[in-house]
TORKE-707523 format. One record per residue (C-alpha): residue in three letters; x negated, y, z. Coordinates in steps of 0.5 Angstrom, whole numbers. Last residue first. Layout:
<recs>
- code	px	py	pz
- ALA	X	Y	Z $
...
</recs>
This chain:
<recs>
- code	px	py	pz
- SER	-67	-74	1 $
- LYS	-68	-70	-5 $
- LEU	-61	-68	-6 $
- GLU	-60	-66	2 $
- SER	-66	-61	1 $
- LEU	-63	-58	-5 $
- ARG	-57	-57	-2 $
- GLU	-61	-54	4 $
- ASN	-65	-50	0 $
- LEU	-59	-47	-4 $
- TYR	-55	-45	2 $
- MET	-61	-42	5 $
- GLU	-62	-38	-2 $
- ALA	-54	-36	-2 $
- GLU	-55	-34	5 $
- LEU	-60	-29	4 $
- MET	-56	-26	-3 $
- LEU	-50	-25	1 $
- LYS	-53	-22	7 $
- GLU	-57	-17	3 $
- ALA	-51	-15	-1 $
- LEU	-46	-14	5 $
- LYS	-52	-10	8 $
- ASP	-52	-6	2 $
- VAL	-44	-5	2 $
- ARG	-44	-3	10 $
- ARG	-39	-8	13 $
- ASN	-38	-6	20 $
- GLU	-32	-2	20 $
- TRP	-29	-7	15 $
- THR	-28	-12	20 $
- GLU	-31	-19	20 $
- MET	-38	-16	19 $
- GLU	-41	-18	26 $
- THR	-39	-25	25 $
- GLY	-33	-29	27 $
- SER	-30	-29	20 $
- LEU	-35	-27	15 $
- TRP	-35	-33	11 $
- ASN	-27	-33	11 $
- ASN	-27	-26	9 $
- CYS	-31	-27	3 $
- ALA	-27	-33	1 $
- ALA	-21	-28	1 $
- ALA	-25	-23	-3 $
- ALA	-28	-28	-8 $
- GLN	-21	-31	-9 $
- ASP	-18	-25	-11 $
- PHE	-15	-18	-8 $
- CYS	-14	-12	-12 $
- ILE	-10	-7	-8 $
- HIS	-3	-4	-11 $
- TYR	0	-1	-5 $
- GLU	8	-2	-5 $
- GLY	9	-4	2 $
- SER	5	1	5 $
- HIS	10	7	2 $
- ARG	11	11	9 $
- MET	4	10	11 $
- ASP	1	14	5 $
- GLY	-6	11	5 $
- THR	-9	16	-1 $
- ILE	-13	10	-4 $
- ALA	-7	5	-3 $
- LEU	-2	10	-5 $
- ASP	-6	12	-12 $
- GLN	-6	4	-13 $
- ALA	2	4	-13 $
- GLN	2	10	-17 $
- GLU	-2	7	-23 $
- LEU	2	0	-22 $
- TYR	9	4	-23 $
- TRP	6	8	-29 $
- TYR	4	2	-33 $
- TYR	10	-1	-32 $
- ILE	14	5	-34 $
- HIS	9	6	-40 $
- ALA	11	-2	-42 $
- MET	18	0	-42 $
- ALA	16	6	-47 $
- VAL	13	1	-52 $
- LYS	19	-3	-52 $
- GLY	23	3	-54 $
- ASN	19	3	-60 $
- ARG	19	10	-64 $
- GLU	18	15	-59 $
- ALA	13	10	-55 $
- ARG	9	9	-61 $
- LYS	8	17	-61 $
- LEU	6	17	-54 $
- ILE	1	12	-55 $
- SER	-2	16	-61 $
- LYS	-2	22	-57 $
- PRO	-6	19	-51 $
- LEU	-3	19	-44 $
- ILE	-4	24	-39 $
- ALA	0	30	-39 $
- SER	6	26	-43 $
- LEU	6	21	-38 $
- ASN	9	26	-33 $
- ASP	15	27	-38 $
- GLN	16	20	-39 $
- VAL	16	19	-32 $
- GLN	21	24	-31 $
- GLU	25	21	-37 $
- PHE	26	14	-33 $
- THR	28	18	-27 $
- GLN	24	19	-21 $
- GLY	22	15	-14 $
- LEU	20	10	-19 $
- TYR	21	3	-15 $
- LEU	27	5	-11 $
- GLU	31	10	-14 $
- GLN	29	9	-21 $
- ILE	29	2	-20 $
- ARG	36	2	-17 $
- ASN	39	7	-23 $
- ARG	37	2	-28 $
- GLU	40	-4	-25 $
- GLU	46	0	-24 $
- GLU	46	2	-31 $
- ASP	44	-5	-34 $
- ILE	38	-6	-38 $
- GLU	39	-4	-45 $
- TYR	37	3	-44 $
- TRP	30	1	-42 $
- SER	29	-2	-49 $
- ASP	27	-8	-52 $
- ASN	29	-12	-46 $
- ASN	27	-19	-44 $
- TYR	20	-18	-43 $
- PHE	20	-11	-41 $
- LEU	25	-13	-36 $
- ARG	21	-19	-33 $
- TYR	15	-14	-33 $
- LEU	19	-9	-28 $
- LEU	21	-15	-24 $
- ASP	14	-18	-23 $
- ALA	11	-11	-21 $
- ARG	17	-10	-16 $
- GLU	15	-17	-13 $
- ALA	8	-16	-13 $
- PHE	9	-9	-10 $
- TYR	14	-12	-4 $
- MET	9	-12	1 $
- ASN	8	-17	8 $
- ASP	1	-19	5 $
- HIS	1	-19	-2 $
- LEU	-6	-17	-4 $
- VAL	-7	-17	-12 $
- MET	-9	-22	-17 $
- THR	-9	-20	-24 $
- TYR	-6	-23	-30 $
- GLU	-7	-24	-38 $
- GLY	-1	-26	-42 $
- SER	-5	-24	-49 $
- GLU	1	-20	-51 $
- PHE	2	-16	-44 $
- CYS	-6	-15	-44 $
- ASP	-6	-8	-43 $
- VAL	-1	-7	-37 $
- LYS	-4	-13	-33 $
- PRO	1	-18	-31 $
- VAL	2	-19	-23 $
- ILE	-1	-25	-19 $
- ALA	0	-26	-12 $
- SER	-5	-26	-6 $
- ASN	-4	-27	2 $
- LYS	-5	-35	2 $
- ASP	-12	-33	0 $
- ARG	-14	-30	6 $
- ALA	-13	-22	9 $
- ARG	-16	-19	15 $
- ASP	-21	-15	11 $
- LEU	-16	-13	6 $
- MET	-10	-10	10 $
- SER	-16	-6	14 $
- LYS	-19	-3	8 $
- ALA	-12	-1	6 $
- MET	-10	3	12 $
- ASN	-17	6	12 $
- SER	-16	9	5 $
- LEU	-20	6	-1 $
- GLY	-26	10	-4 $
- ALA	-31	4	-1 $
- GLU	-37	7	3 $
- VAL	-34	3	10 $
- THR	-33	-3	6 $
- ALA	-27	-7	5 $
- GLN	-27	-5	-3 $
- ASN	-34	-9	-4 $
- ILE	-31	-16	-4 $
- SER	-27	-14	-10 $
- ARG	-33	-13	-14 $
- THR	-39	-17	-14 $
- VAL	-44	-19	-20 $
- VAL	-49	-24	-20 $
- PHE	-56	-24	-24 $
- ASP	-60	-29	-29 $
- ALA	-54	-34	-28 $
- GLY	-57	-41	-30 $
- LEU	-52	-46	-27 $
- PHE	-56	-46	-20 $
- PHE	-55	-38	-20 $
- SER	-48	-39	-20 $
- LEU	-47	-44	-15 $
- GLY	-51	-40	-10 $
- THR	-47	-34	-11 $
- THR	-41	-39	-10 $
- GLU	-44	-42	-4 $
- PRO	-46	-36	-1 $
- SER	-39	-33	-1 $
- GLY	-35	-28	-5 $
- ILE	-38	-28	-12 $
- GLN	-31	-30	-16 $
- MET	-35	-32	-22 $
- ALA	-38	-26	-24 $
- SER	-44	-29	-27 $
- GLY	-50	-26	-31 $
- ILE	-53	-27	-37 $
- ARG	-59	-23	-39 $
- THR	-60	-21	-47 $
- ARG	-66	-23	-50 $
- PRO	-69	-18	-55 $
- TRP	-67	-19	-62 $
- SER	-72	-23	-67 $
- THR	-67	-28	-69 $
- SER	-66	-36	-69 $
- ARG	-69	-37	-62 $
- THR	-66	-31	-58 $
- ARG	-59	-33	-62 $
- LEU	-60	-40	-59 $
- ASP	-61	-38	-52 $
- ARG	-55	-33	-52 $
- MET	-50	-39	-54 $
- LYS	-53	-43	-49 $
- ILE	-52	-38	-44 $
- VAL	-45	-37	-46 $
- ALA	-43	-44	-46 $
- PRO	-47	-45	-39 $
- LEU	-43	-39	-36 $
- LEU	-36	-41	-39 $
- VAL	-35	-47	-35 $
- ALA	-37	-45	-29 $
- SER	-32	-39	-31 $
- ASP	-26	-43	-30 $
- LEU	-20	-40	-33 $
- MET	-17	-38	-26 $
- ARG	-10	-37	-24 $
- ASN	-7	-42	-29 $
- THR	0	-42	-31 $
- GLU	1	-34	-30 $
- THR	-6	-33	-33 $
- ILE	-12	-31	-30 $
- THR	-19	-30	-34 $
- SER	-25	-31	-31 $
- GLU	-32	-27	-31 $
- VAL	-38	-28	-35 $
- TYR	-43	-22	-35 $
- LEU	-47	-19	-40 $
- ASP	-54	-15	-40 $
- ASP	-58	-11	-45 $
- VAL	-52	-10	-49 $
- MET	-50	-8	-56 $
- PRO	-56	-13	-59 $
- ILE	-61	-9	-62 $
- ASN	-63	-11	-70 $
- MET	-58	-7	-73 $
- LEU	-59	-1	-68 $
- TRP	-66	1	-71 $
- GLU	-63	1	-78 $
- ALA	-57	6	-75 $
- LYS	-62	10	-71 $
- GLU	-66	12	-78 $
- GLN	-59	13	-82 $
- SER	-57	18	-76 $
- LEU	-51	17	-73 $
- LEU	-44	21	-72 $
- GLY	-45	25	-79 $
- LYS	-39	22	-82 $
- LEU	-42	18	-87 $
- VAL	-47	15	-81 $
- MET	-41	13	-77 $
- ASP	-38	9	-83 $
- GLU	-45	6	-84 $
- LEU	-46	4	-77 $
- LEU	-38	1	-76 $
- TYR	-39	-3	-83 $
- ALA	-45	-6	-80 $
- PRO	-42	-8	-74 $
- ALA	-46	-6	-67 $
- PRO	-52	-12	-66 $
- SER	-50	-18	-63 $
- LEU	-49	-21	-56 $
- PHE	-43	-16	-55 $
- ILE	-39	-19	-60 $
- GLU	-41	-26	-59 $
- ALA	-39	-26	-51 $
- ASP	-32	-23	-52 $
- GLU	-31	-29	-57 $
- ILE	-34	-34	-52 $
- SER	-29	-31	-47 $
- LYS	-28	-27	-41 $
- ALA	-34	-22	-42 $
- GLN	-36	-16	-38 $
- ALA	-41	-12	-41 $
- ILE	-48	-8	-38 $
- ILE	-50	-3	-43 $
- ARG	-57	0	-42 $
- HIS	-59	7	-45 $
- ASN	-67	7	-45 $
- ILE	-68	2	-50 $
- SER	-75	3	-53 $
- VAL	-77	2	-61 $
- ILE	-84	0	-62 $
- GLY	-87	4	-68 $
- HIS	-94	4	-65 $
- ASP	-93	12	-64 $
- ASP	-87	11	-60 $
- ARG	-80	10	-62 $
- VAL	-74	12	-58 $
- LEU	-67	9	-57 $
- GLY	-63	12	-51 $
- GLU	-58	17	-56 $
- ALA	-57	11	-60 $
- ARG	-53	7	-54 $
- PHE	-49	12	-52 $
- GLN	-47	14	-60 $
- VAL	-45	6	-61 $
- LEU	-41	6	-54 $
- ALA	-37	12	-57 $
- PRO	-36	9	-64 $
- THR	-33	3	-61 $
- ILE	-35	-4	-60 $
- ASN	-29	-9	-60 $
- LYS	-25	-13	-54 $
- TYR	-27	-8	-48 $
- GLY	-24	-10	-42 $
- GLN	-30	-8	-37 $
- ILE	-36	-3	-39 $
- GLU	-42	-2	-35 $
- LEU	-47	4	-37 $
- ASN	-54	5	-34 $
- ALA	-58	11	-37 $
- VAL	-54	17	-33 $
- LYS	-58	24	-36 $
- HIS	-52	28	-33 $
- LYS	-50	31	-40 $
- LEU	-51	24	-43 $
- LEU	-46	21	-38 $
- LEU	-42	27	-38 $
- LYS	-41	25	-46 $
- LEU	-40	18	-44 $
- ILE	-34	20	-40 $
- GLU	-31	25	-46 $
- GLN	-32	19	-51 $
- ASP	-29	14	-46 $
- ASN	-22	18	-46 $
- SER	-18	12	-49 $
- ASN	-17	8	-42 $
- TYR	-9	7	-43 $
- ALA	-11	3	-50 $
- GLY	-16	-1	-47 $
- GLY	-23	-1	-45 $
- LEU	-25	1	-38 $
- ILE	-31	5	-36 $
- GLY	-37	4	-31 $
- VAL	-42	9	-29 $
- GLY	-50	7	-27 $
- PHE	-54	7	-21 $
- PRO	-62	6	-20 $
- GLN	-66	11	-16 $
- LEU	-71	15	-19 $
- LYS	-68	22	-22 $
- GLY	-66	25	-15 $
- LEU	-61	21	-11 $
- GLU	-57	26	-7 $
- LYS	-57	31	-12 $
- ASN	-56	26	-17 $
- ILE	-50	23	-14 $
- TYR	-47	30	-12 $
- THR	-47	32	-19 $
- LEU	-44	25	-22 $
- ASP	-39	26	-17 $
- GLN	-37	33	-19 $
- GLU	-37	31	-26 $
- ILE	-33	25	-25 $
- ARG	-28	30	-21 $
- ASP	-28	35	-27 $
- LEU	-26	29	-32 $
- PRO	-20	27	-28 $
- LEU	-21	20	-25 $
- GLY	-18	13	-28 $
- SER	-24	11	-31 $
- ALA	-30	13	-27 $
- GLY	-32	7	-22 $
- TYR	-39	8	-20 $
- PHE	-43	3	-22 $
- GLY	-48	-1	-17 $
- LEU	-55	-3	-17 $
- ILE	-59	-5	-11 $
- ASN	-65	-1	-9 $
- SER	-63	1	-1 $
- ARG	-62	8	-3 $
- ALA	-59	6	-9 $
- LEU	-53	2	-6 $
- LYS	-52	8	-1 $
- ILE	-51	13	-6 $
- ILE	-47	8	-10 $
- MET	-42	7	-5 $
- GLU	-42	15	-3 $
- ALA	-40	16	-10 $
- SER	-34	11	-10 $
- THR	-33	4	-12 $
- ILE	-26	6	-11 $
- GLY	-27	12	-15 $
- LYS	-21	11	-19 $
- PRO	-23	5	-22 $
- LEU	-27	-1	-19 $
- PHE	-34	-2	-21 $
- SER	-39	-8	-21 $
- VAL	-44	-8	-15 $
- MET	-50	-12	-18 $
- TYR	-55	-17	-16 $
- SER	-61	-20	-18 $
- LEU	-64	-16	-12 $
- LYS	-70	-11	-11 $
- VAL	-68	-6	-16 $
- ASP	-72	-2	-21 $
- TYR	-67	-3	-26 $
- VAL	-72	-6	-31 $
- GLN	-76	-10	-26 $
- GLN	-70	-13	-22 $
- PHE	-67	-15	-28 $
- SER	-74	-18	-31 $
- SER	-74	-22	-25 $
- GLU	-68	-26	-27 $
- GLY	-64	-29	-21 $
- LEU	-66	-31	-14 $
- LYS	-73	-30	-10 $
- ASN	-72	-23	-9 $
- LEU	-69	-23	-2 $
- THR	-74	-28	0 $
- THR	-80	-24	0 $
- GLN	-76	-19	4 $
- THR	-77	-23	10 $
- TYR	-72	-27	14 $
- GLU	-71	-25	21 $
- SER	-66	-19	18 $
- VAL	-61	-24	17 $
- GLU	-61	-26	25 $
- LYS	-61	-19	27 $
- GLN	-55	-18	22 $
- THR	-51	-23	26 $
- SER	-47	-29	24 $
- ILE	-51	-35	22 $
- SER	-46	-40	24 $
- LYS	-44	-43	30 $
- THR	-37	-47	31 $
- VAL	-33	-47	38 $
- GLU	-27	-52	38 $
- ILE	-21	-51	42 $
- THR	-16	-56	43 $
- THR	-9	-54	43 $
- THR	-3	-59	44 $
- GLN	-2	-58	52 $
- GLN	-4	-50	52 $
- ILE	2	-49	47 $
- ALA	7	-53	51 $
- ASP	5	-49	57 $
- ILE	5	-42	53 $
- LEU	12	-44	51 $
- LYS	14	-45	59 $
- THR	11	-38	61 $
- LEU	14	-35	55 $
- VAL	21	-37	58 $
- GLN	20	-35	65 $
- GLY	25	-30	66 $
- PRO	26	-22	66 $
- GLY	20	-18	65 $
- VAL	12	-19	66 $
- GLU	9	-26	65 $
- VAL	2	-27	67 $
- PHE	-2	-31	63 $
- GLU	-9	-34	66 $
- THR	-14	-38	62 $
- GLN	-16	-33	57 $
- GLY	-23	-36	54 $
- GLN	-23	-32	47 $
- GLU	-20	-39	44 $
- LEU	-15	-39	49 $
- LEU	-13	-32	47 $
- TYR	-13	-34	39 $
- ARG	-8	-40	41 $
- ILE	-3	-36	44 $
- SER	-3	-31	38 $
- GLY	-2	-37	34 $
- THR	3	-40	38 $
- TRP	7	-34	38 $
- ASN	7	-33	31 $
- VAL	13	-28	30 $
- ARG	15	-29	23 $
- ASN	15	-23	18 $
- THR	20	-18	16 $
- MET	21	-14	22 $
- GLN	14	-15	25 $
- GLU	11	-11	18 $
- ILE	14	-4	20 $
- LEU	10	-5	27 $
- PHE	4	-8	24 $
- GLN	4	-2	19 $
- HIS	5	4	24 $
- ILE	-1	1	28 $
- LEU	-6	0	23 $
- HIS	-12	4	24 $
- ASP	-13	2	31 $
- SER	-13	-5	29 $
- TYR	-8	-9	33 $
- PRO	-11	-16	36 $
- GLU	-10	-23	33 $
- ALA	-4	-27	31 $
- HIS	-3	-23	25 $
- VAL	5	-23	25 $
- ASN	5	-23	33 $
- SER	0	-18	34 $
- ILE	-5	-18	40 $
- VAL	-6	-12	44 $
- PRO	-13	-10	46 $
- VAL	-13	-6	52 $
- SER	-14	2	52 $
- PRO	-10	1	45 $
- LYS	-12	7	40 $
- ASN	-7	12	41 $
- PHE	0	13	36 $
- SER	3	19	32 $
- PHE	10	18	31 $
- GLN	14	21	25 $
- GLY	12	15	20 $
- VAL	16	10	25 $
- TYR	23	13	22 $
- ASP	21	12	15 $
- ALA	18	5	16 $
- PHE	24	3	20 $
- MET	28	5	14 $
- ARG	23	1	10 $
- SER	24	-5	15 $
- TYR	32	-5	14 $
- GLU	31	-6	7 $
- GLN	26	-11	8 $
- MET	30	-15	13 $
- HIS	32	-21	8 $
- ARG	24	-22	7 $
- SER	25	-25	14 $
- HIS	24	-24	22 $
- PHE	31	-23	23 $
- ALA	36	-26	18 $
- GLY	42	-22	21 $
- SER	49	-23	25 $
- VAL	46	-27	31 $
- ASN	49	-32	35 $
- LEU	43	-37	34 $
- ILE	45	-44	31 $
- VAL	41	-50	35 $
- TYR	38	-56	31 $
- HIS	36	-61	36 $
- LYS	32	-67	37 $
- ALA	29	-66	30 $
- GLY	28	-73	26 $
- GLU	28	-72	19 $
- GLU	36	-73	19 $
- LEU	37	-68	24 $
- PHE	33	-63	20 $
- TYR	37	-65	14 $
- GLU	44	-65	17 $
- ARG	43	-57	20 $
- ALA	41	-55	13 $
- ALA	48	-53	11 $
- THR	49	-48	16 $
- VAL	42	-44	16 $
- ASP	43	-44	8 $
- GLU	50	-41	9 $
- LYS	48	-36	13 $
- LEU	42	-34	9 $
- GLY	36	-34	12 $
- SER	32	-35	18 $
- VAL	28	-41	22 $
- VAL	26	-42	29 $
- ILE	21	-46	31 $
- GLN	20	-50	38 $
- SER	15	-56	37 $
- PRO	8	-53	36 $
- SER	11	-47	40 $
- ASN	15	-41	39 $
- CYS	13	-40	31 $
- ASN	19	-36	30 $
- ALA	22	-33	23 $
- ILE	20	-39	19 $
- GLU	24	-39	12 $
- LEU	30	-40	9 $
- ASN	34	-40	2 $
- PHE	34	-48	2 $
- LYS	31	-51	-4 $
- ASN	32	-58	-1 $
- ILE	24	-60	-2 $
- SER	22	-53	0 $
- ILE	26	-52	6 $
- ILE	24	-60	8 $
- GLN	17	-59	7 $
- GLU	17	-52	11 $
- ILE	20	-56	17 $
- THR	15	-62	16 $
- ASN	9	-57	16 $
- GLN	11	-53	22 $
- ASP	12	-59	27 $
- LEU	19	-62	29 $
- GLY	22	-63	36 $
- ILE	27	-57	36 $
- VAL	29	-53	31 $
- ALA	32	-46	33 $
- SER	37	-43	28 $
- MET	38	-36	25 $
- GLY	43	-33	21 $
- GLY	44	-28	15 $
- GLY	50	-25	12 $
- ARG	50	-18	15 $
- ALA	44	-14	18 $
- MET	46	-7	21 $
- SER	44	-10	28 $
- MET	37	-10	26 $
- LEU	37	-2	24 $
- GLN	40	-1	31 $
- GLY	36	-5	35 $
- ARG	29	-2	31 $
- LYS	32	5	32 $
- GLU	33	4	40 $
- VAL	26	0	40 $
- LEU	23	6	37 $
- LYS	26	11	41 $
- VAL	25	7	48 $
- GLY	18	7	46 $
- THR	17	14	45 $
- GLU	20	16	52 $
- PHE	15	11	55 $
- ASP	9	13	52 $
- PHE	5	11	46 $
- VAL	-1	7	45 $
- ASP	-2	7	52 $
- ALA	-4	-1	53 $
- ALA	2	-2	57 $
- PHE	7	1	52 $
- LEU	3	-3	46 $
- ALA	5	-9	50 $
- ASN	12	-7	52 $
- TYR	13	-6	44 $
- GLU	10	-13	43 $
- GLY	16	-15	48 $
- LEU	21	-14	42 $
- SER	18	-20	38 $
- HIS	14	-24	44 $
- GLY	9	-19	47 $
- ALA	2	-19	48 $
- PHE	-3	-16	52 $
- TYR	-11	-17	53 $
- ASP	-16	-17	58 $
- ILE	-13	-14	64 $
- LYS	-17	-13	71 $
- GLU	-13	-14	77 $
- ASN	-10	-8	80 $
- ASN	-3	-11	83 $
- GLU	2	-8	87 $
- GLN	3	-1	84 $
- ARG	1	-5	77 $
- ASN	7	-10	78 $
- LYS	12	-4	79 $
- LEU	10	-1	73 $
- TYR	10	-8	69 $
- SER	17	-9	71 $
- LEU	19	-2	69 $
- ALA	17	-3	62 $
- ASN	20	-10	62 $
- VAL	27	-7	64 $
- VAL	26	-1	60 $
- PHE	25	-6	54 $
- LEU	30	-10	55 $
- ALA	35	-5	55 $
- PRO	33	-2	49 $
- GLN	33	-8	45 $
- THR	39	-11	48 $
- TYR	44	-6	46 $
- GLU	43	-5	39 $
- THR	42	-13	39 $
- LYS	49	-15	42 $
- SER	48	-19	48 $
- LEU	48	-14	53 $
- LEU	55	-11	50 $
- ASN	60	-15	54 $
- HIS	64	-9	55 $
- LYS	63	-9	63 $
- ASP	56	-11	63 $
- PHE	55	-10	70 $
- MET	48	-10	72 $
- CYS	44	-9	65 $
- LEU	50	-4	62 $
- GLU	50	0	69 $
- GLU	43	1	69 $
- ILE	42	3	62 $
- ASP	48	8	62 $
- TYR	49	11	55 $
- GLY	47	16	50 $
- VAL	40	12	48 $
- ILE	36	18	49 $
- ALA	39	21	55 $
- ASN	40	14	58 $
- ALA	32	13	58 $
- GLU	30	19	61 $
- ARG	35	18	67 $
- VAL	32	11	68 $
- MET	25	14	68 $
- ASP	27	19	73 $
- LYS	31	13	77 $
- PHE	24	9	78 $
- GLU	25	6	85 $
- ARG	33	6	84 $
- PHE	33	2	77 $
- LEU	28	-3	79 $
- GLU	31	-8	84 $
- SER	37	-10	79 $
- GLY	32	-10	73 $
- MET	36	-16	70 $
- GLY	43	-17	73 $
- LYS	47	-20	67 $
- PHE	41	-23	63 $
- GLN	36	-22	58 $
- ALA	31	-27	56 $
- GLY	34	-28	49 $
- GLN	31	-21	46 $
- GLY	23	-21	47 $
- PRO	19	-23	53 $
- PHE	12	-19	55 $
- VAL	6	-22	56 $
- TYR	0	-20	61 $
- THR	-7	-24	59 $
- ALA	-12	-25	65 $
- MET	-19	-27	66 $
</recs>
């Protein structure tokens, strides 16, 4: 089993490729025509000392590596299991795997070299003899503007950052035990966040090329795992601003059973590094329930053991489990159909979509499902989502009986009307509830509102206005506003998660007290406490939840309404790849939301916009240079153009407030940026992948950890219904195991 590896910048030397240029004359001429100089002369003689300069090194080394590989294949036809390359060498790995041809490879590395050579004010240094954790601690404690750029081996790590910090850090690393601290002869902070400007320029260039699926797996430097077919552009762009995880890449290959490594190109630099990595790597094999076949061995009776049986009966589903909606159709019509056909409850994400799109999708869902299968529609509350009345009219028109609401802090007339339209009294005087509402609660106060009937003053006002009959108003006085309520954590800047494990029992206790002291129907209480693994699912039921709610984990499924690129970014992410950004509806309360932050600048930009909002009373108080930069890089248009665009989608009441209050107008800028960034993730615009606004919380991270090494590791193999079944089955197993341990 062989892995071919290609060296990167630093392996070049005068005279390299001497035995290759004459044999591959046509290819050399092709490369010369692209770069505009004689590569053979540069490599053989280097008369002007250019070979060490980045813009010349990269094309020259790519050509020599490529020709070396072609020569090898002429002489050796052994089967190759994997390709990998160190930094620049990764382009040779992709060339060898038929992702692009020789001409494209030369063009890419020439552009890459040109852009990297433009970087100024940065530096890099090789730290020999310290491990990664020690290096990160030294950087953190001393607040150096540095980051790890290359993990070449466990004891050879390169740091990158501002030139003055690279120089100043030398004595600190040596004092902590580094054997050597070698400052490299480069002008830029390569493989760090300081290369973002050049990365964006490279993204624009890369976008013009189309790539093929690798014929042999290629290991990504950044992710230390094989390239995803859908993310080749993204991985190439990421490489410029992220560390070269060579140690992780080789360890991944060792875990796959790779034992033979062939270095192709000048020198033996990588061979020595691989030897060092092998000497410090122990491969462990773990076993878990991982395949769908294993899951299917459990019977259907196991599926419905967890949770409240009345939830399953009322909604006609097989699980006490619900897929909560994400807006803008991310929880898509296709997802709802897939769930309903498997008798699992899901809610279509209507908020943020135009009404004609919502009606089109509801027509499609009803046509596919008929009248019997369970599903619902979800809407968001808040000032920026004020079209709930129009959406609820569509639900009535299409006879949708189930509604999920998120972000509501009070009961609105539209909710009361939806509830009232489903009330029917039979001949015996018994009122049945045919329009069901499931509400999100993030506090005791939220729960108290929804566990109670609609406020009397609101019912009276609606009767006076002719919006509600007196009879139905009287019925509503004895019916809680919701049939089901689920608790969910609130995220703040200082506390990433206000624990719903505390909130859940408190809300259950409040519900039980109300049920005993009134004649109101019993409201079921569910949990959305970061449900993404069997453990958190089992814990929710152990704490008394009647049902569980998932949301973020369903984005990385085949049926989700996100782009393939966004899904591929999601399914490989872990907890460290998350960040928090303020929610535009919750500036005053300080509530945040968790987003994906893997080689992306969306979170930093969102945070800067919020800080500008916080520190200024008007857009025009901001420094003109800063305003222009934001308009050009963040918004892609002027402040005034954003306001004009918002006038077509925001309620008039909000727009009038913005005219009177500059701070409200600034909040609109933030809202616009978040909305546009979410649209980019949905459409999959590769040129702006660093600005994707993607929900990624602890549940999504836990789900990826849980599914790692299973058939569902990648989104292409995650079906939303099978994910639900697997999660509930393994939660049941987890609870049984824990209870058995406690008994023993």
